C-alpha positions in Angstrom: 1.7 -2.4 -8.6 2.3 0.4 -6.2 5.3 0.4 -3.7 6.7 3.5 -2.8 8.0 6.0 -1.3 10.3 8.6 0.2 12.1 8.6 3.4 14.3 10.0 6.0 15.5 8.8 9.3 17.2 5.5 10.6 20.1 2.8 10.9 21.0 -1.3 10.7 20.3 -5.1 9.7 17.4 -7.0 10.2 16.5 -10.7 9.2 16.8 -11.8 5.9 16.7 -15.7 4.7 19.4 -17.4 2.8 18.2 -18.4 -0.5 14.9 -18.8 0.0 12.4 -21.0 1.9 12.3 -23.6 -0.7 15.9 -24.6 -0.5 18.0 -25.6 2.6 16.9 -26.4 6.0 13.7 -24.3 7.1 14.8 -23.3 10.5 14.8 -19.6 10.7 16.8 -16.5 9.3 20.3 -15.6 9.1 22.7 -12.8 9.8 22.1 -11.2 6.2 22.0 -12.8 2.8 24.4 -16.2 2.7 24.8 -18.8 0.5 24.5 -21.7 3.4 21.6 -22.8 4.9 19.3 -20.6 7.4 20.0 -21.5 11.1 18.2 -19.2 13.1 18.6 -15.6 14.6 21.2 -15.2 17.2 19.9 -13.9 20.5 20.0 -10.1 20.8 21.0 -8.0 23.8 19.1 -8.0 27.1 17.7 -4.4 27.6 18.0 -3.7 31.2 19.7 -0.4 32.2 18.0 1.6 29.0 15.3 0.8 26.9 14.9 2.2 23.5 12.2 5.0 22.9 8.9 3.4 22.1 6.0 5.1 20.0 3.4 3.7 22.4 2.8 2.1 25.8 2.4 -1.3 24.3 5.6 -1.0 22.5 7.5 -0.3 25.8 6.0 -3.2 27.4 7.4 -5.4 24.4 10.6 -4.1 24.9 10.4 -4.8 28.7 8.8 -8.3 28.1 11.0 -11.5 28.4 10.9 -11.5 24.3 11.5 -7.9 23.6 15.4 -8.0 23.0 15.8 -10.7 20.8 14.9 -11.0 16.8 11.4 -12.6 16.6 11.6 -15.7 14.5 10.1 -19.2 15.3 12.4 -22.0 15.8 10.7 -24.4 13.3 8.6 -22.1 10.7 6.0 -23.7 8.8 7.5 -24.5 5.2 4.2 -24.0 3.3 3.3 -20.5 5.4 7.1 -19.3 4.8 7.2 -19.9 1.3 3.8 -18.2 0.8 5.4 -15.1 2.6 8.7 -15.3 0.5 6.6 -15.5 -2.7 4.5 -12.7 -2.0 6.7 -10.4 0.1 10.1 -10.7 0.1 12.7 -13.0 2.1 14.0 -9.9 4.0 12.1 -9.6 7.3 12.2 -6.8 9.9 13.3 -8.5 13.4 10.3 -7.8 15.2 6.3 -6.8 14.5 5.2 -3.7 15.1 2.2 -2.7 17.4 -0.6 -0.2 17.4 -2.7 0.1 20.4 -6.7 0.7 20.0 -6.7 4.5 19.8 -4.1 4.7 17.0 -6.1 2.0 15.1 -9.3 4.0 15.5 -7.8 7.4 14.5 -6.0 5.8 11.8 -9.3 4.4 10.1 -11.3 7.7 10.5 -8.3 9.3 8.9 -8.1 7.0 6.0 -12.0 7.3 5.6 -12.2 11.1 5.9 -9.3 11.3 3.0 -11.1 8.9 0.9 -14.3 11.1 1.4 -12.5 14.1 0.1 -10.8 12.6 -2.6 -14.0 11.2 -3.9 -15.8 14.8 -3.7 -13.1 16.3 -5.5 -15.1 16.4 -8.8 -18.1 18.1 -7.3 -15.9 20.6 -5.1 -13.8 21.8 -8.2 -15.4 20.6 -11.3 -19.1 21.2 -10.9 -19.5 17.5 -11.0 -17.8 16.9 -14.4 -15.8 13.9 -14.2 -14.1 14.2 -17.6 -12.7 17.8 -16.6 -11.5 16.1 -13.2 -9.8 13.4 -15.1 -8.1 16.0 -17.6 -6.9 17.8 -14.7 -5.4 14.5 -12.7 -3.5 14.0 -16.1 -5.5 11.3 -18.0 -5.1 11.5 -21.8 -8.7 11.7 -23.5 -8.3 7.9 -24.6 -7.7 6.9 -20.7 -10.6 9.2 -19.7 -12.9 7.6 -22.3 -12.2 4.0 -20.8 -12.1 5.1 -17.1 -15.6 7.0 -17.5 -17.3 4.6 -20.0 -19.9 3.4 -17.6 -21.9 6.3 -16.5 -22.9 6.5 -12.8 -20.6 4.0 -11.8 -18.8 4.6 -8.5 -15.4 4.6 -7.5 -14.5 1.7 -5.0 -13.2 2.1 -1.6 -10.3 -0.2 -1.9 -6.8 1.0 -1.5 -3.5 1.1 0.5 -2.4 4.3 2.0 1.2 4.7 2.4 2.3 6.6 5.7 5.1 7.6 7.8 4.7 8.3 11.6 6.3 11.6 12.5 6.6 10.7 16.4 3.0 12.2 16.9 1.2 10.8 14.4 0.6 9.2 11.0 1.0 11.5 7.8 0.1 10.4 4.4 2.4 10.4 1.3 0.3 8.9 -0.8 -3.2 6.9 -1.3 -3.2 4.1 -3.9 -7.2 3.8 -4.5 -6.9 0.7 -6.6 -7.4 -3.0 -6.5 -3.5 -3.4 -7.7 -2.0 -3.6 -4.5 0.8 -5.3 -3.1 1.2 -6.7 0.4 -2.2 -8.2 0.9 -0.7 -11.6 1.8 1.2 -9.9 4.9 -1.2 -11.6 7.5 0.5 -14.8 6.7 3.8 -13.1 7.9 1.9 -12.6 11.2 0.9 -16.0 11.3 4.4 -17.0 10.8 5.8 -15.0 13.7 3.2 -16.2 16.1 5.1 -19.6 15.6 7.7 -17.9 18.0 6.7 -18.7 21.7 7.8 -15.4 23.0 5.8 -13.4 20.6 2.4 -15.7 21.2 2.7 -15.2 24.7 3.1 -11.3 24.6 0.2 -11.3 21.8 -2.1 -13.6 24.4 -1.3 -11.6 27.4 -2.1 -8.2 25.7 -5.0 -9.6 23.8 -3.4 -8.7 20.3 -4.5 -9.4 16.8 -4.4 -8.5 13.3 -7.3 -8.0 10.6 -7.3 -10.8 7.8 -6.7 -8.2 5.1 -7.7 -11.4 2.5 -10.6 -12.1 4.5 -11.5 -8.5 4.3 -11.1 -8.5 0.5 -13.2 -11.5 0.3 -16.2 -9.9 1.9 -15.7 -7.1 -0.9 -15.4 -9.5 -3.4 -18.4 -11.9 -2.5 -20.7 -8.6 -2.2 -19.6 -7.7 -6.0 -20.5 -11.1 -7.1 -23.9 -11.5 -5.1 -25.1 -8.0 -6.8 -23.8 -9.5 -10.3 -25.8 -12.7 -9.8 -29.0 -10.5 -8.8 -28.5 -8.6 -11.8 -28.1 -11.0 -14.3 -30.5 -13.6 -12.7 -28.3 -16.2 -12.6 -28.5 -18.9 -9.6 -26.6 -18.2 -6.4 -23.5 -20.3 -6.0 -19.8 -19.6 -4.3 -18.1 -16.8 -6.1 -15.8 -17.2 -9.0 -13.5 -14.5 -9.5 -10.6 -14.1 -11.8 -7.4 -12.2 -10.5 -6.6 -10.7 -13.4 -3.4 -8.8 -14.7 -2.4 -7.6 -18.2 -0.8 -10.1 -20.1 2.3 -8.4 -20.5 3.0 -8.1 -16.8 1.3 -11.1 -15.6 5.2 -13.0 -15.8 6.6 -10.8 -13.0 3.1 -10.4 -10.9 1.9 -14.1 -11.3 3.6 -15.5 -8.2 1.9 -12.8 -5.7 -1.3 -13.3 -7.7 -1.4 -16.9 -7.1 -0.5 -16.8 -3.6 -3.7 -14.1 -3.0 -5.8 -16.9 -4.6 -4.7 -19.7 -2.7 -5.7 -17.8 0.5 -8.9 -16.8 -0.9 -9.8 -20.2 -1.0 -10.7 -20.9 2.7 -13.0 -17.8 2.7 -15.2 -19.7 0.1 -14.0 -17.5 -3.0 -12.8 -19.7 -6.1 -10.2 -17.5 -7.4 -8.2 -17.7 -11.0 -5.1 -16.3 -11.3 -4.7 -14.8 -14.9 -4.4 -12.6 -17.5 -6.4 -10.7 -20.2 -5.2 -13.2 -22.8 -6.9 -16.1 -21.7 -10.3 -14.2 -21.3 -12.9 -15.6 -23.7 -16.6 -15.2 -24.3 -18.8 -18.2 -24.2 -22.4 -18.6 -24.0 -22.8 -15.3 -22.9 -20.4 -15.9 -20.1 -16.9 -14.7 -19.6 -14.7 -17.5 -19.3 -11.0 -18.1 -18.3 -9.6 -21.4 -19.6 -13.2 -22.5 -19.8 -14.4 -21.6 -16.3 -17.1 -18.8 -16.1 -16.1 -16.0 -13.9 -18.5 -13.9 -11.8 -16.1 -10.9 -11.0 -12.8 -9.6 -12.3 -10.3 -8.3 -9.6 -8.3 -5.8 -11.6 -4.4 -6.0 -11.3 -4.1 -4.0 -14.8 -3.9 -0.2 -14.7 -4.9 2.3 -17.5 -1.3 3.0 -18.5 -1.2 -0.5 -19.7 -4.2 -0.4 -21.4 -3.7 2.5 -23.1 -0.1 1.7 -23.8 -0.1 2.3 -27.5 -2.8 1.6 -30.3 -2.9 -2.1 -30.0 -3.4 -2.2 -26.5 -6.2 0.4 -26.3 -7.9 -1.6 -29.1 -7.5 -4.9 -27.0 -8.5 -3.0 -23.9 -11.8 -1.8 -25.4 -12.8 -5.4 -26.6 -11.9 -6.7 -23.1 -14.1 -3.9 -21.3 -17.1 -4.7 -23.9 -16.7 -8.3 -23.2 -17.1 -7.8 -19.3 -20.0 -5.3 -19.4 -22.1 -7.3 -22.5 -21.6 -10.6 -19.9 -22.6 -8.6 -16.6 -19.3 -9.2 -15.0 -18.3 -6.3 -12.8 -14.4 -5.4 -12.5 -13.2 -4.5 -9.2 -11.9 -1.8 -8.5 -13.7 0.1 -11.5 -11.1 1.8 -13.8 -12.4 5.3 -12.5 -11.4 4.8 -8.8 -7.8 5.1 -10.0 -8.5 9.0 -11.1 -8.8 9.8 -7.3 -5.6 8.2 -6.3 -2.6 9.9 -8.2 -0.9 12.4 -6.4 -2.2 15.1 -8.6 -5.5 14.3 -6.8 -3.9 14.4 -3.7 -2.4 17.7 -4.3 -5.8 19.3 -5.1 -6.9 18.6 -1.2 -4.5 21.7 -0.8 -5.7 23.8 -3.7 -6.7 27.0 -2.4 -10.3 26.7 -3.9 -10.6 23.3 -2.3 -9.6 24.5 1.0 -12.5 27.1 0.6 -15.0 24.5 0.7 -13.9 22.7 3.7 -15.9 22.6 7.2 -14.0 22.7 10.3 -13.1 18.9 10.6 -12.1 18.8 7.0 -9.8 21.7 7.4 -8.1 20.1 10.3 -7.8 16.7 8.8 -6.0 18.2 5.8 -3.8 20.3 7.9 -2.8 17.3 10.5 -2.7 14.1 8.2 -1.7 15.3 4.5 1.6 17.0 3.9 1.6 20.1 1.9 1.3 19.0 -1.4 1.2 20.8 -4.9 1.0 20.0 -8.2 4.5 21.6 -9.8 3.6 24.6 -11.9 4.3 28.3 -12.9 2.6 30.6 -11.2 1.5 31.9 -7.6 0.5 29.4 -4.8 -0.8 29.9 -1.2 1.6 28.4 1.1 1.3 28.7 4.9 -1.3 31.4 4.5 0.8 33.4 2.1 0.9 33.9 -1.5 4.4 32.9 -3.3 5.8 32.2 -6.4 5.9 28.5 -6.4 8.8 27.4 -8.2 10.8 30.4 -6.5 9.7 28.9 -3.0 10.6 25.3 -4.1 14.2 26.6 -5.2 14.3 28.6 -1.7 13.4 25.7 0.2 15.4 22.6 -0.9 15.7 20.5 2.1 12.5 20.9 3.2 10.5 19.2 0.0 10.1 16.2 -2.2 9.9 16.1 -5.9 7.3 13.2 -7.3 5.9 11.9 -10.5 2.2 12.1 -9.8 1.9 8.8 -11.6 4.7 6.6 -10.4 5.5 3.1 -8.8 8.6 2.2 -6.6 9.8 5.9 -5.8 11.2 6.0 -9.5 11.3 9.1 -10.5 11.3 10.9 -6.9 13.9 13.6 -5.7 14.6 14.2 -2.4 15.5 17.8 -2.0 17.9 17.5 1.0 20.0 14.7 -0.5 21.0 16.5 -4.1 22.9 19.8 -4.3 21.2 23.0 -5.2 22.2 22.9 -8.8 20.8 19.3 -9.3 17.4 20.5 -7.5 17.3 23.4 -9.6 17.5 21.1 -12.6 15.2 18.9 -11.4 12.6 21.3 -10.8 13.1 22.9 -14.6 12.7 19.5 -16.0 9.6 18.6 -14.1 7.9 22.0 -14.2 4.6 21.9 -16.3 4.9 18.4 -16.4 3.1 15.5 -14.4 5.0 16.3 -10.9 4.0 17.1 -7.5 6.1 18.8 -5.0 5.5 17.8 -1.3 6.6 18.8 2.2 9.3 16.6 3.6 8.0 14.4 6.4 10.6 13.3 8.9 9.5 10.1 10.6 10.6 8.9 13.9 12.3 5.8 14.1 11.2 2.4 15.3 13.7 0.2 17.1 14.5 -3.6 16.3 16.8 -5.8 17.6 20.3 -6.1 16.2 20.7 -9.6 14.5 24.0 -10.0 16.5 24.3 -8.0 19.3 25.3 -4.2 19.7 21.8 -3.2 21.1 18.5 -2.2 19.4 18.9 0.0 16.1 16.8 2.4 14.9 14.8 2.0 11.5 12.4 4.0 9.4 9.4 2.6 8.1 6.8 3.0 5.2 3.6 1.9 6.4 1.0 0.7 4.2 -2.6 0.6 5.6 -5.1 -0.9 4.0 -8.9 0.2 3.6 -11.7 -1.9 2.4 -14.9 0.1 2.3 -14.8 1.6 5.4 -12.8 -0.6 7.7 -9.1 -0.7 8.4 -8.0 -4.0 6.9 -4.5 -4.2 8.3 -0.8 -3.0 7.4 2.4 -3.9 6.0 5.7 -2.5 6.4 8.6 -1.7 4.5 11.7 -0.5 6.4 15.0 0.8 5.7 18.0 2.3 7.3 18.7 6.1 6.3 22.3 5.6 5.3 21.2 3.1 2.6 18.7 5.1 0.4 15.8 7.9 0.6 13.4 6.1 -1.2 11.6 3.0 0.7 10.6 0.2 -1.5 11.2 -3.3 -2.5 13.2 -2.2 -5.4 15.7 -0.7 -3.0 15.9 -3.8 -1.0 13.6 -2.8 1.8 12.6 -5.3 4.8 9.1 -6.7 4.9 7.2 -6.5 8.3 3.7 -6.8 9.7 1.6 -4.9 12.4 -0.3 -6.7 15.6 -2.9 -4.2 17.2 -5.2 -4.1 20.4 -8.3 -3.2 18.6 -8.7 -6.2 16.4 -7.7 -8.5 19.5 -11.0 -7.0 21.0 -13.3 -7.4 18.2 -14.2 -11.3 17.4 -14.0 -12.8 14.3 -11.4 -10.7 12.5 -8.5 -12.9 12.5 
């Protein structure tokens, strides 16, 4: 599952639980990891003389509110909900939620949709509609392209999560994970858990704040796919049954999160079966998992897993043949992933692609997408001028980040400003001509959070994960770290989890 990316700016120490929500008294977070019981947050400093810098007026009003100075955590959190949050996310939490106003949500949704439209248009813009040429250009091996494109005419799905920084003026896109193998879907359970805090609940009510139900939005996508499949096969309508399916070798790690998602889909009328590919059978013309027929497969497995070796490829082809024979759609289709890797993102800055943009598209790329290019020998247009790309990268180390075009958790990422000239040159030499991109370093503005034990509000840097299902913004989850701890924000680097409340969702009925 995707969980990235590079960071720069912040400091501190928010909420973390002790040994998890299933052991010891469940009464709140402690002051960092401990071995004793969780006893609840201490009261933070009162903000009177000076308020921390706020990203918007809504956040400023939070700081001025009675609840704005102390860590947010319910006195007696619901044990079942806390268990779900810890199982699906982490047991380290930021000390308050983050707030978006209506204009920010509307603008973000428009920018996400505009970017997906551009990514999906790349085969036509640059390859005369040749999907196989596009697949090769983004780094797919022939056998991977064959699997991804085995269903002619199949459209990629608008299911994804954008990883973003906010630079103080607006969001900047680090990468767009266009895939169904997404982490963080269960984040609304953290929103609901925090609403058990009386101070936050009162503030949210007074401001009309809410949050999209990410799993509810996912349920709508699954239901639509199931209804289309039932109509095409002529089977009688019934409550959709979906297999939440990972590759058999990866299920031991992803199983807890997949099971949590399955439980959360049930109230939305979706019967979800957490499973792995080794449990699939074909019986009576139906795909079954442990004897239960399924209408849709929601995919957690990746092209990389399906093509890891000859044995995996043979298993994958047999599996996909079974799905096609039985009329079971896969969400998201494997071809979607071609549009979501970093090489595809870099094509949006390709000189040939830029020449095809209208005024609005050109402005979107300039404002929302940091300059990104595939690292390869030769010239490139940089800020309107032609330069040797490798020479430019060598001379501008502190302004750039090197990333593998396929990668998770920030593995392989090199932040130029954090290494020496010699180390940077060595990294470039090793990566050039390989599957790497180089991207402009985004310097995010800090978000301030109450300190756990006094000392005033502390600046943290956030990686925002914003979901897009169909054409709708479907909520966001946060990962945060202090700058002095790492250049890469990821759960592997012990990032803290957080959630977002927004004003627009409060204005739209039925979204929470």
